[in-house]
C-alpha positions in Angstrom: 144.9 90.1 16.6 145.1 91.5 19.8 147.6 92.9 22.2 148.0 95.2 25.6 150.9 96.7 26.8 153.4 98.7 25.3 155.9 98.0 22.8 159.6 98.2 22.7 162.5 97.8 20.9 166.0 99.0 20.3 165.3 103.0 20.9 166.9 106.0 22.5 164.4 106.4 25.2 166.9 106.0 27.9 164.5 107.0 30.3 161.3 109.3 31.4 162.3 112.4 29.9 165.3 111.2 29.2 166.1 111.7 25.4 168.6 112.1 22.9 169.5 115.3 21.2 170.0 115.8 17.2 171.6 119.0 15.5 169.6 121.1 13.2 170.0 124.0 11.2 167.8 125.8 13.7 169.8 124.1 16.6 169.4 121.1 18.7 165.9 119.3 19.3 165.0 116.0 20.6 166.1 112.7 19.1 162.1 110.9 18.5 161.8 107.7 19.8 160.8 106.9 15.7 163.9 108.1 14.2 166.2 105.8 16.2 163.5 103.1 16.0 162.0 103.6 12.4 160.4 100.0 12.1 157.1 100.2 14.7 154.5 97.6 15.1 152.1 99.4 13.4 153.9 100.1 10.4 154.3 95.8 10.5 150.8 95.8 10.6 150.7 97.8 7.9 153.3 96.2 5.6 151.1 93.1 6.6 148.1 94.2 5.2 146.4 94.5 9.0 144.0 97.5 9.5 145.5 99.2 12.6 143.9 100.9 15.5 145.9 102.2 18.6 143.8 103.2 22.0 145.1 104.2 25.3 148.0 105.8 26.8 151.0 106.9 24.7 153.3 109.5 27.0 154.3 112.1 23.6 152.4 115.0 22.1 149.1 113.9 20.5 150.4 116.0 17.2 149.6 115.0 13.8 153.1 114.4 12.7 154.5 112.5 16.0 151.4 109.9 16.3 151.1 109.5 12.4 154.9 108.7 12.2 153.8 105.2 14.4 152.0 103.9 11.0 148.7 103.1 12.8 145.7 103.5 10.4 143.4 104.8 13.5 143.8 106.2 17.2 142.1 106.8 20.2 144.5 108.1 22.6 144.0 110.1 26.2 146.3 112.1 28.2 149.8 111.8 26.6 151.0 115.2 26.8 150.0 116.1 30.2 150.7 120.0 29.8 149.6 120.1 25.8 148.6 123.5 25.4 145.1 122.8 23.5 142.5 122.7 26.4 139.3 121.5 25.6 136.1 122.1 28.1 136.9 119.6 30.3 137.8 121.2 34.8 139.6 117.1 35.2 142.9 118.7 35.1 145.7 119.5 37.4 148.6 122.0 37.3 151.5 122.2 39.1 152.2 125.6 41.3 155.3 126.7 43.4 153.8 127.2 46.9 156.2 128.0 49.5 159.3 126.9 47.3 157.7 123.6 46.8 155.7 122.2 43.5 152.4 121.4 44.3 149.2 120.3 42.5 146.1 122.6 41.9 142.9 120.4 41.4 141.6 122.9 38.5 137.6 121.3 39.4 137.6 122.5 42.8 140.3 125.3 42.6 142.0 123.8 45.6 145.2 122.3 46.3 145.5 118.4 46.6 147.8 116.1 47.5 149.3 114.0 45.0 152.7 113.8 43.0 153.5 117.0 41.5 152.8 116.3 38.0 150.1 118.0 35.5 147.3 115.8 34.6 144.6 115.3 32.4 141.6 113.0 33.0 142.2 109.6 31.5 139.6 107.8 33.4 136.0 109.7 34.2 135.3 112.2 32.3 138.3 112.0 29.8 140.4 114.3 28.0 140.0 112.1 24.3 142.3 112.8 20.9 141.1 110.8 18.2 144.0 110.1 15.2 142.1 109.3 11.7 138.6 109.4 13.1 136.9 106.0 11.3 139.4 106.7 8.6 137.2 109.8 6.8 138.8 112.6 8.9 142.9 112.3 8.1 144.4 114.5 11.1 144.5 114.4 15.2 141.5 116.0 16.5 139.9 116.5 20.3 136.9 114.3 20.4 134.9 116.5 23.4 131.3 114.3 22.6 130.4 111.0 23.6 129.4 109.9 19.9 126.5 107.4 21.5 124.6 110.1 23.4 125.7 113.1 21.1 126.4 115.0 24.7 130.3 116.4 26.4 132.1 113.3 28.0 130.5 113.8 31.4 130.6 112.3 34.9 129.8 108.9 33.8 132.2 108.7 31.0 135.0 106.1 32.1 137.9 106.3 29.7 138.9 102.8 29.2 134.9 102.4 27.7 135.6 104.6 25.5 138.4 103.4 23.9 137.5 99.9 24.2 133.9 100.9 22.3 136.1 102.5 19.8 138.2 99.3 19.3 135.2 97.1 19.0 133.9 99.3 16.5 137.0 98.9 14.4 137.2 95.7 14.9 133.2 95.0 13.9 134.5 97.9 10.6 137.0 95.5 9.2 135.5 92.5 9.3 132.9 93.6 7.0 135.7 95.1 4.6 137.2 91.6 4.7 140.6 92.5 6.2 143.1 91.3 9.0 142.5 94.0 12.4 145.4 94.8 14.7 144.4 96.4 18.1 146.6 97.8 20.8 144.9 98.9 23.5 147.7 100.2 26.2 145.4 100.6 29.0 145.9 103.6 31.7 144.2 100.6 33.8 146.8 99.8 36.5 148.7 103.0 36.3 148.7 105.5 38.9 146.5 109.4 38.1 144.7 111.3 40.4 141.2 110.7 41.7 139.0 113.3 41.0 135.9 112.3 42.6 138.1 112.1 45.9 140.3 114.9 45.0 141.9 114.7 49.2 142.0 111.2 49.3 145.7 110.6 47.5 144.3 107.7 46.1 146.4 106.6 43.4 144.2 104.1 41.8 140.7 105.9 41.6 137.9 103.5 41.8 136.6 102.0 38.4 132.6 100.9 37.4 131.5 97.9 39.2 131.5 94.6 37.5 130.5 90.8 38.3 131.4 87.9 37.1 128.5 84.9 37.3 131.0 82.3 36.2 129.7 82.5 32.6 130.3 85.9 31.7 130.3 89.7 33.0 127.6 92.2 34.2 128.5 95.9 34.5 126.7 98.4 36.6 125.9 101.5 35.0 127.6 104.5 36.7 125.6 107.3 38.2 127.7 110.0 39.2 126.9 113.5 40.1 127.9 116.8 41.9 130.2 119.1 40.7 134.1 121.4 41.7 135.4 119.0 43.9 132.6 117.6 45.5 130.6 114.2 44.0 128.4 111.3 45.0 128.8 108.2 43.5 125.8 106.5 44.7 127.6 103.0 45.1 128.0 102.3 41.8 131.9 102.7 41.5 134.3 100.2 43.5 136.6 101.0 46.1 140.4 102.6 45.0 143.8 100.2 44.3 145.3 98.6 42.1 143.1 94.8 42.8 139.9 97.2 41.0 141.8 98.0 38.0 143.4 94.2 37.2 139.5 93.0 37.6 138.3 96.0 35.2 141.6 95.1 32.6 140.0 91.4 33.1 136.7 92.8 32.1 138.0 94.3 28.9 139.9 91.2 28.0 136.2 89.6 28.2 134.4 91.9 26.0 137.5 91.6 23.5 137.0 87.6 23.5 133.0 87.9 23.2 133.4 90.3 20.1 136.1 88.3 18.6 133.4 85.3 18.9 130.3 87.6 17.9 132.4 88.2 14.8 133.3 84.6 13.6 137.0 85.2 14.2 137.6 83.7 17.6 139.6 80.9 16.0 142.2 82.7 13.7 142.5 85.6 16.7 145.9 86.2 18.7 145.6 87.5 21.7 149.0 89.1 24.0 148.3 90.3 27.1 151.2 92.2 29.4 152.1 94.5 32.0 154.6 97.7 30.8 156.9 97.6 34.2 157.0 96.7 38.0 153.7 97.5 39.9 153.9 100.8 42.3 156.4 100.8 44.9 157.5 97.2 44.2 158.3 98.1 41.0 157.8 100.7 39.0 161.2 102.0 38.1 163.7 100.0 40.5 166.5 98.9 39.4 167.3 96.0 42.4 167.1 92.3 41.0 164.7 92.0 38.4 161.3 93.9 40.2 161.4 96.6 37.6 161.3 94.9 34.4 159.5 90.9 35.6 156.2 91.3 34.2 152.6 89.2 33.1 152.4 87.9 29.6 149.5 85.7 28.8 149.5 84.7 25.1 146.5 82.1 23.3 146.9 81.6 19.9 144.8 78.8 18.0 147.4 76.2 17.0 149.6 76.7 19.9 151.8 73.7 21.1 152.8 74.9 24.6 149.9 75.2 27.0 149.9 76.8 30.6 152.8 78.1 32.6 156.3 78.0 30.4 159.3 78.3 31.9 161.7 80.6 28.9 162.9 83.8 29.1 161.0 86.2 27.2 161.5 90.4 25.9 159.5 93.2 24.7 161.6 93.0 22.0 160.5 90.1 20.8 156.8 91.4 20.2 158.0 93.2 16.5 159.8 90.5 15.0 156.8 88.2 16.4 154.5 90.2 14.6 156.5 90.3 11.6 156.7 86.6 11.6 152.9 85.9 12.0 151.8 89.1 9.5 154.8 87.4 7.4 156.6 90.6 7.2 160.3 90.4 6.2 162.1 93.2 7.5 165.1 94.4 6.5 168.3 92.1 7.1 170.3 95.2 7.9 167.6 96.7 10.3 169.3 95.6 14.1 166.9 93.9 16.7 167.6 92.5 20.6 164.4 90.6 19.9 163.3 87.2 18.1 160.0 86.1 16.6 158.5 83.7 20.2 156.0 82.2 17.1 158.5 79.3 16.6 158.6 78.5 20.0 154.9 78.5 20.4 153.8 76.7 17.6 156.3 74.0 17.6 158.1 71.5 19.5 161.2 74.4 20.0 161.6 73.6 23.4 163.2 77.2 24.4 163.7 80.7 23.1 166.3 83.0 24.7 169.8 81.8 26.9 169.7 85.7 28.1 167.4 88.8 28.2 168.9 92.8 28.9 167.0 95.9 30.4 168.4 99.0 31.6 167.3 102.2 32.8 169.3 105.5 31.9 173.0 103.8 32.1 172.2 101.2 34.6 172.1 97.7 32.8 170.6 94.6 34.1 171.1 91.1 32.7 169.9 87.6 33.4 170.6 84.3 31.7 168.8 81.0 33.4 170.9 80.6 36.4 172.4 84.4 37.0 170.7 87.9 37.4 173.0 90.9 37.5 171.1 93.8 38.2 171.4 98.1 38.1 173.1 98.0 41.3 175.8 95.7 40.2 174.7 92.4 42.4 174.5 89.4 41.2 171.6 86.8 42.5 170.4 83.6 42.4 167.5 83.0 39.7 167.5 79.5 38.5 164.3 79.4 40.6 161.2 81.7 40.9 160.9 82.4 44.7 156.8 82.6 46.0 156.8 86.5 46.3 158.9 87.1 43.4 161.5 88.9 45.0 163.5 86.9 47.9 166.3 85.5 45.9 169.5 84.8 47.2 172.3 87.1 46.2 175.5 85.6 45.4 178.1 86.8 46.8 180.6 83.6 46.9 181.1 82.6 43.4 183.1 79.6 45.0 180.2 78.4 46.5 177.9 78.1 43.5 177.9 75.2 40.6 180.0 75.5 37.9 177.2 76.3 35.5 176.6 79.8 37.6 180.2 81.1 36.9 180.5 80.0 33.1 176.6 81.7 32.6 178.2 85.0 34.6 181.7 85.4 32.6 179.1 84.8 29.3 177.0 87.8 30.5 180.1 89.7 31.4 180.8 89.6 27.8 177.7 90.6 26.6 177.5 93.5 28.9 179.8 96.2 27.2 178.2 95.4 23.7 174.9 96.9 25.4 176.4 99.7 27.3 175.3 102.4 24.7 174.5 105.4 27.0 177.1 106.9 27.4 178.5 106.6 23.4 175.1 106.8 22.0 172.8 108.7 23.6 172.2 111.5 20.6 171.6 111.0 17.1 173.9 109.0 14.8 176.3 112.0 13.5 
């Protein structure tokens, strides 16, 4: 089973770096994700008898306790805690220094100050920093992997993080197929996410180029990277694409093609479910925004053998649906008293059922967003007519005169207003239960 994106259900992860606290005999500490939402998709896979691997972006410290509490058998993870004190011999890092009273990025590869958002970075793309969890289920624990297992050399300029992650996952799939065990691959790719461009450190590029790929109508081909240089001065010799989000999206498509081809090679394509999603709206247009639904309206593509639905579907779906959907597919019974905000999408996909949610909800810190099929209340408290999706996904009509809209709009607004107070937990349940 394959899934791309990021899992979320009822948690107390209110916002980046905005976590609740729990009191302990040694003083307060962070109230962690797996403590407020103890059943994860990795644990669902374990309970269902699936071998599982977690690849890519984590946004957490790569220590044994935190990572292994999520229930995955194995993992290959890159640049979770970007300020991690464990350093490996890889110069593709940045640190933040105060220069003239302002936080400023220093490129540790060149030693020079550089443009960019003031955040310490480790490379998750070229010359990547790689962390392995339970390496091939032979070595238990978390460790830095500094050497490319195929070449026997330290990761260098021509090693690309998304390829390293996927190669591990493809090997995992092959091992599980030989063992006769179903598999679950959760690949939260860094592609599409902004980072630092070490090959062109003065450019301010947010999406560094990828290996060059091409599609001939039947299959992809990939040009082997040929990158030379050192200390902030590099030559890519025409083997790296131009920077940009479009290059990252194209490479995502290449990765998905490789996954599909692998399932065909293993003879399990007709028994594999593919789920592809993004985790938030794109940079500038949507990321972190609470106006309309820009921050939370993302792509979702599902392929599953036996699906009764084909093509674009006009229903409301939430990321909170993923956990109960996977539990349904894997035949895992969740405790009846376990709070779930989502519901399984599987009956909709595989039967004649023609609807799913009446409403969906999201938040950023204390700002709430809720929408039904006709109206949306965004995080700024404004109401929008969302019955029809505009071509630019953003030019909705704001509702300011409720007397000028159909009665069904007013009825739905009243229903949503009754739900909002039940979901407003930011002030009352920010910290761990007492």
